[in-house]
PADOKE-733159 format. One record per residue (C-alpha): x negated, y negated, z. Coordinates in steps of 0.2 Angstrom, whole numbers, padded with zeros to 4 digits, always signed. Example, Ala and Ser with C-alpha at 12.3 -4.5 7.8 and 13.67 -1.06 7.14 Angstrom:
BEGIN
-0062+0022+0039 -0068+0005+0036 
END
This chain:
BEGIN
+0000+0000+0001 -0005-0020-0002 -0012-0023+0016 -0015-0042+0012 -0008-0054+0023 +0001-0068+0015 -0002-0085+0026 +0012-0100+0029 +0008-0115+0038 +0022-0119+0048 +0029-0137+0047 +0023-0142+0062 +0003-0137+0059 -0009-0145+0051 -0011-0138+0030 -0029-0139+0030 -0033-0121+0026 -0051-0122+0036 -0041-0127+0052 -0044-0109+0059 -0063-0110+0056 -0064-0124+0069 -0062-0121+0088 -0051-0132+0100 -0036-0135+0088 -0023-0126+0098 -0016-0117+0084 -0016-0099+0080 -0012-0087+0064 +0003-0076+0069 +0009-0060+0058 +0027-0058+0057 +0033-0039+0058 +0050-0030+0062 +0052-0019+0077 +0068-0009+0074 +0080-0025+0070 +0070-0037+0079 +0054-0050+0072 +0041-0050+0082 +0022-0058+0080 +0004-0052+0085 -0011-0064+0082 -0019-0060+0066 -0035-0060+0074 -0031-0043+0081 -0025-0035+0065 -0037-0024+0056 -0026-0016+0043 -0008-0011+0040 -0007+0007+0034 +0005+0019+0026 +0014+0030+0040 +0005+0047+0041 +0005+0063+0050 -0002+0062+0070 -0009+0075+0080 +0001+0076+0096 -0006+0073+0113 +0004+0080+0127 -0007+0070+0142 +0000+0053+0133 +0014+0043+0138 +0029+0047+0128 +0030+0031+0117 +0013+0036+0111 +0017+0048+0096 +0000+0057+0095 -0017+0050+0088 -0025+0048+0071 -0041+0047+0062 -0047+0033+0054 -0063+0034+0046 -0069+0044+0059 -0063+0036+0073 -0047+0044+0085 -0035+0032+0087 -0020+0033+0099 -0003+0029+0088 +0010+0020+0099 +0029+0019+0093 +0033+0001+0097 +0052+0002+0094 +0051+0019+0108 +0040+0009+0120 +0051-0008+0119 +0065+0002+0122 +0073-0003+0105 +0088+0007+0098 +0084+0018+0082 +0091+0011+0066 +0092+0026+0054 +0091+0013+0039 +0072+0007+0045 +0064+0026+0041 +0058+0022+0024 +0050+0005+0028 +0039+0012+0043 +0021+0005+0043 +0007+0008+0056 -0001-0007+0061 -0020-0004+0068 -0025-0017+0081 -0042-0021+0089 -0041-0027+0107 -0050-0025+0124 -0065-0017+0113 -0054-0003+0104 -0041+0001+0089 -0024+0006+0092 -0011+0011+0081 +0007+0004+0083 +0022+0008+0071 +0033-0003+0066 +0047-0005+0055 +0040-0018+0041 +0028-0032+0038 +0033-0050+0033 +0019-0063+0032 +0007-0071+0043 +0010-0090+0047 +0000-0103+0055 +0009-0113+0070 +0002-0124+0086 +0003-0116+0102 +0012-0131+0109 +0026-0125+0099 +0027-0107+0109 +0039-0106+0124 +0033-0096+0138 +0045-0083+0148 +0052-0091+0164 +0042-0081+0179 +0049-0075+0195 +0062-0067+0187 +0056-0048+0191 +0049-0036+0179 +0042-0047+0166 +0044-0039+0146 +0028-0039+0137 +0029-0055+0128 +0015-0070+0127 +0029-0083+0120 +0044-0086+0108 +0043-0098+0093 +0057-0104+0082 +0050-0101+0063 +0062-0103+0048 +0077-0104+0058 +0074-0088+0067 +0066-0082+0085 +0050-0075+0083 +0044-0064+0100 +0023-0064+0102 +0020-0047+0109 +0008-0047+0123 -0003-0030+0116 -0015-0032+0131 -0001-0029+0144 +0006-0014+0132 -0011-0008+0133 -0012-0009+0152 +0004+0000+0155 -0002+0014+0142 -0019+0015+0154 -0030+0010+0140 -0037-0006+0147 -0049+0004+0161 -0052+0003+0178 -0053-0013+0190 -0062-0007+0204 -0079-0016+0206 -0096-0012+0213 -0104-0025+0224 -0111-0041+0214 -0117-0050+0232 -0137-0048+0230 -0140-0065+0234 -0125-0075+0236 -0118-0069+0253 -0100-0065+0256 -0096-0079+0267 -0102-0093+0252 -0094-0081+0238 -0077-0083+0249 -0078-0101+0250 -0079-0104+0231 -0063-0111+0224 -0060-0102+0206 -0046-0105+0193 -0040-0090+0183 -0028-0093+0168 -0018-0078+0160 -0001-0078+0152 +0001-0060+0156 +0009-0059+0175 +0002-0042+0175 -0016-0046+0169 -0015-0061+0181 -0012-0047+0195 -0026-0037+0188 -0038-0053+0188 -0033-0057+0207 -0036-0038+0212 -0054-0040+0204 -0057-0055+0211 -0052-0051+0227 -0061-0036+0226 -0079-0045+0223 -0075-0055+0237 -0067-0072+0230 -0054-0077+0245 -0050-0094+0237 -0042-0090+0219 -0029-0101+0210 -0019-0093+0197 -0010-0100+0182 +0000-0095+0168 -0006-0104+0152 -0019-0119+0148 -0006-0132+0151 -0001-0128+0167 -0019-0125+0173 -0024-0143+0163 -0011-0152+0173 -0019-0145+0190 -0037-0149+0184 -0033-0164+0180 -0024-0171+0195 -0038-0163+0206 -0052-0174+0196 -0042-0188+0199 -0041-0186+0218 -0058-0181+0220 -0074-0193+0224 -0087-0193+0211 -0099-0179+0211 -0089-0167+0221 -0076-0159+0211 -0086-0142+0213 -0078-0140+0230 -0060-0140+0223 -0065-0131+0208 -0083-0122+0206 -0077-0109+0190 -0061-0108+0178 -0059-0091+0171 -0048-0092+0155 -0039-0081+0144 -0038-0087+0124 -0021-0081+0119 -0008-0093+0128 +0007-0103+0125 +0008-0122+0125 -0012-0122+0126 -0024-0110+0122 -0041-0106+0130 -0051-0114+0119 -0042-0129+0118 -0042-0130+0139 -0061-0127+0137 -0063-0142+0125 -0051-0153+0137 -0063-0148+0150 -0080-0152+0141 -0071-0170+0136 -0067-0175+0155 -0081-0185+0164 -0077-0176+0180 -0075-0159+0174 -0086-0157+0161 -0099-0149+0172 -0087-0135+0178 -0093-0117+0173 -0079-0110+0161 -0079-0091+0157 -0066-0084+0143 -0062-0069+0148 -0050-0061+0133 -0046-0047+0123 -0050-0057+0108 -0069-0060+0110 -0076-0056+0094 -0092-0065+0082 -0080-0077+0076 -0072-0083+0091 -0089-0082+0100 -0094-0094+0088 -0078-0105+0093 -0081-0103+0112 -0098-0110+0110 -0092-0123+0100 -0080-0130+0112 -0092-0127+0124 -0088-0110+0135 -0102-0106+0148 -0099-0088+0145 -0088-0077+0135 -0082-0058+0142 -0072-0046+0133 -0059-0040+0142 -0057-0026+0150 -0076-0029+0156 -0071-0032+0174 -0090-0027+0181 -0099-0041+0167 -0085-0052+0174 -0091-0050+0192 -0110-0051+0189 -0107-0066+0176 -0096-0075+0190 -0112-0070+0202 -0123-0079+0194 -0115-0094+0187 -0110-0098+0205 -0127-0096+0213 -0133-0111+0201 -0119-0123+0207 -0124-0119+0223 -0142-0121+0220 -0139-0137+0212 
END
């Protein structure tokens, strides 16, 4: 089949085709696909291939929503029935349109069976509406956006992977070789992730690593409002007493991690604060974007050990200055 992705610029987005080569624009390109009769989206940066459906090797130890595994260029890739995972009703008319969407995130390939591919749109993260927090069990959704008169749900594949056991273990070793636990506990950390599940995992990981003064936010805009407020309330040169480091996801509604990092670097009181991008989308291209906006470090999820050791190193530097 033709697996090329057709791209369309939304009315609220810049028309320059080179925009995705820039960092900090707060824009994203999403591929629209169907799960049953629902229109959903995924960040194009995750998409590796759109494939015709093929027979799968059944693996009984996998969760029910995992159809089994397929072999792609020598790699064994789990294949998830996305409609079954999300609990959507099966429509017999969709059977002839099914395709497998091969995604790469969290340092691994995962296939998702869907009911058709449309095209890609370039949109601003500002146009995405996050789901309300605190409403009980949160669906795996990054946000929703209105495109061509219809609502598109941007799925949170990172949370789906976590529920299916594909995100690794959060248990950490002790990384306090030179920074004692009391000092580490005092250092105020800000962590930002749109997924409630991943925020809980981040909080657990940071707590295990000895940090007790931590503050979480659901998107970049929420975090930026907080950082801007504490910057205005802090005396010159004392911002590190309020925030010693920011740990941020990249994909988030309203304001993504690249744009948040750029805003921090452009703010006179915040520009020296270390920013760690902790994302399932750390690739060569995204590493270039991270450097362009001034990220201090970039770590691919779910490398919890790398995150803990990086924090120890960065906070030792903060204490030494």
